Residue, then its C-alpha position, 0 to 999 in steps of 0.5 A: m402610667a407608672l414607669r420603673q427604671v431598671s438597674p444597670l446590672d439588670a439592664a445588662w441581662l436584658m441587653l444580652e438577651s438573644r435567640d442563642t443566649p436567652m437570659h432566663v433562670a428556672g427551677l424544676f420542682e418535683f412533687s408527690l401527689p396527695q395520697d387521696a388526690p382525685a383524678d382532676y387534682l392537677a386540672n383544678e390546680v391549673a384552673a386556680m392558678r389561672a384564676a388569680r387576678s391580683i398580680p404584684p410586682p415584679w410578676n406584673l411588669r413588662l418592658f415599656d413598649g413606647p419610645i424611651v426618652g431621657t435615659r439609655l436604660p430599659l423601663m418597666q411598666d405595669d401590665r394591667d391585663l396579664d394573660a394568665e393562660y399564656h403564663v400558666r401552661h399544662s403539659a403531660l409526659p409520654h408514658p412511662g413519665g420517667q426522669r429521661e422524659l421529664g429531662a427531655l421536655v424541660s430541656r426544650l422548654h428551657s431552650h425557648p426565650l421568654d416573650l419580652r412583650r409580656p411579663l417575664w415569666e412562665v410556669h409549666v405544670i407537668e403531669g404524668l410522672e411515674h410513682d404518682r408525681f408531677a412537676l412544676y417548671m418555673k422560668m423567670h428572666h434574670s433581670i427580675i430575680d436572682g438565686v437568693s431571691g428565688m429561694r425566698m420566693i419558694m419559701r413564701a409560696f410553699s408551706p411546711d404544713p402538709t394539710e394546708t389548702e387553697m394556697a396562692p401561687f408564688w406570682t400572687v405573693p407580694a414581694g415585700t420590702r423592709r423599707r418604710r416611708e421616709s421623712t424628708t430629713s431621713a431621705l436627704g441623709r440617705l442621699t448624703d450617705r450614698a454619695r459618701s459610699s460611692a466615693t468609698g466604693v470607687t477607692g475600694l474598687g481601685r485597690a481591688g483592681l490592683a490586687l487582681a492585676r498582681a494576681s494575673i501575673g501568677g504565683q498567688d492563690l488569688q485567681a485573677p479573672y481572664r486567665t482562663v484556659g481554652s476548652v470546649l466550654d469556649g466559643r459561640l453557643a447555639g440556642q438549644r440547652r440540655l438539663a441534667t440533675q443529681q441529688y445527694d444527702l446534705a449531711r453526707v456532703k457536710a460530713l466531708a467538709s467537716t472531715a476535710d476542714c473546709s466549707l460546703n462550697d469547697i466540696v461542691l467545687y471539688l465535686c464539679g471540678t473532679a467530674l469535669r476532669r473525668y468528662l473532659s479526659e474521656h473526650s481527650q479534651l482536658p486542658p493542661r491548666s486548670l479550669t476556673a469557676g465564677i462563683p456568685v456571692s449574695l450581697r443580701d443581708a438576712s433582713d432584706e425581704s425584697l425579691g426583685g432584681t439581682a444583688i450578687a458579687i462574683m469571686v473566681a477560684t480554681l477547680g484543680t482540673n489539672i491535678a491528678d491527686p484528689g487530696a491535692r486537688l481539694a487543697a488547691i481549691c480550698a486555698s483558692t477560695t480562701e484567698a478569694k473570700r479574703h479579697l472580697k471581704n477586704l472590699p468596702a461594702p459600698a464597692r461590693p455591688y460594683y465588683t461584679l461589673l469590674v469582673n464581668g465588665p470587659w466580657i459583657t462589653g465584648l458580648l454587646a459588641g457582637l464578639g461573643g465566642s471571641a472575647p476573653v471570658p473571666f472564668n470557664v464555668a459558673i458554679s453556684n450554691v444557694p441555701g434553701p429551706p431546711e424543712t419539707l415543704y408542701f403546696n396544697r398538700a402535694r409534697l415537694e420532693a426535689v428542687h433542681p435549678m437551671s441557669l443561663l449561659l453566655h457565649g464563652n461559658a457553655l456550662n452552668i452548675t447550680c445547686v440548692s439545699y432543701a430538706g436535708t438534700l443537696n440538689f444539683g442542676f447542670t445547664g449545658a449548651r446542647d451542641s457543645l456538651p454531649h451526654l451531659q448526664r454523664l457529667a452529673v453522674y461523675t459528681g457522685q463518683a467524685l463524692e465516693e472517691l473523696e470519702a475514700v481519701i479523707s474518711p477518718s478511718t483512712r486518716t487513722s490508718r495513714r497516721a499508723r503507717s507513718s508512725a510504724 
C-alpha cells in the first residue's frame, strides 16, 4: 500500500478541520442545457459520471486510517474501492428554480463538512433551474487543491467545442506533471540546490520580518498583518454558511482599471471595500480604521501543470473602508497593493512559499490551540481574484454560463470574497458565516453600486470636465 505524506501547509488545512470550520473550497457552475437535450439528459450524465472507474490522484486519495508512525504529518493512501454514488449526487430544485432557490440549496451543501474517511470531494448535479438550465456544485478539500489548480482542472475537463460529447468528468482527468524521471546525478543536484535555497529562504524571511515589524509601527503604505481593526467579522463562527453571487462584464471592469491607471485586482478590492463600507454603515458597525484584506498570490509558474496541493503566498492591503471619498479610497488601495507587491517581489524565490506561514503562522497556531475567535488575525477578510479561461466552455454540449467560487472561513474571518474571470465576465462568490452576516446578498448588490459610482467618478468625460473647470 503506497502512502503519501502531506505537505506542512496542506496538513494545516486538515488540522484546522472542524464542524464549525470545514476546510473545503467549492465552485458553482451554471449551464444551459443543449437545445435538443432529451428529458433524461441529466439522468444519463449522472449515470455516466458514476460509471467512471479510473480515478487518478488526488481524487482517489483518502486519509490513512492506520496508526501514524515516525511522522507528525497526516498521510494519504489510495482508495481502491471509491463509492461513486456517494461522491456524485443528483438533486432537484423546488419550482420555480430561481437563483434564490439555488443559493439556498448550495448554502446548505457548503455548510456540511466532507467525510474525512473518504476521498475529499463531492459533486452535486442540480436540475430544475429556470430557463432550461442546471448547475454543478463541486466541493473539494483545500488540502488537495487551490484556486489556480482548480481553474486548470476546469480547463482540462471542459471543452471550447460545443459539439463534443462523451467527455470525461474532471475527477477522471489525470493531474499531469511536468516532472520526468531523474537520473541519480540530477536528483543529487536538485537536493543540493534545495539546501542552498532553504538557506536563502531563511535569510529572505528574516528581512521580510523586519520590514513587517517596521510597517506595524504605522506611517507606511506597506500594511502589516495583525494590525486589524475590530469588526463584526471577528469572533468564533458557527458552522452554517451563506452564499451570494454577482457577475459583471470583464471589459467594463478592465476599462475602469485602465482609466484609473491601476490593476484589475485594485478595482476588485475597491468594489469589495466600498460594498463593505456601505453594508457595515447600514448596520451602524463601520470601524473607525480601515478593514484589511489578505490576498492570495499564486506561486505556480505557467509551465507547472500539477493540480494537487496548494502553492500560494499572502499579501495584506488596506480596503480604505474608513475613507468617504471614492477617489481617495481607490488611491489608498492602489498605494497599499503597490507596496505589498514590491515587498513580496523583493523576497528571494525560495522564501516565498514560507511567507504564508510567516503571515498566518501565529493565527493558525492560535486556532490549533483552541483560541479561535480570541487569537489576533492577520487581516479582516480574504479576497481572491483567480484568472479563468477566456473562451466559452461546454460540457457534453451544455454551455457553461457562469462560474461562482466558494471558499472556506476560519474563526476571526466571517467573510471570504473570491472572483473568477470567465469568457468575458467577472464572477464574484461571497461566502459568509450565516449568523455573523445577515442579508449577505445585499453586500453582493453593493459591489454593483460601487462599480457605477466609480465609473461616474473616474470616467474620461468626468476627468475632462474637471480639467476644464480647473483651467477656467
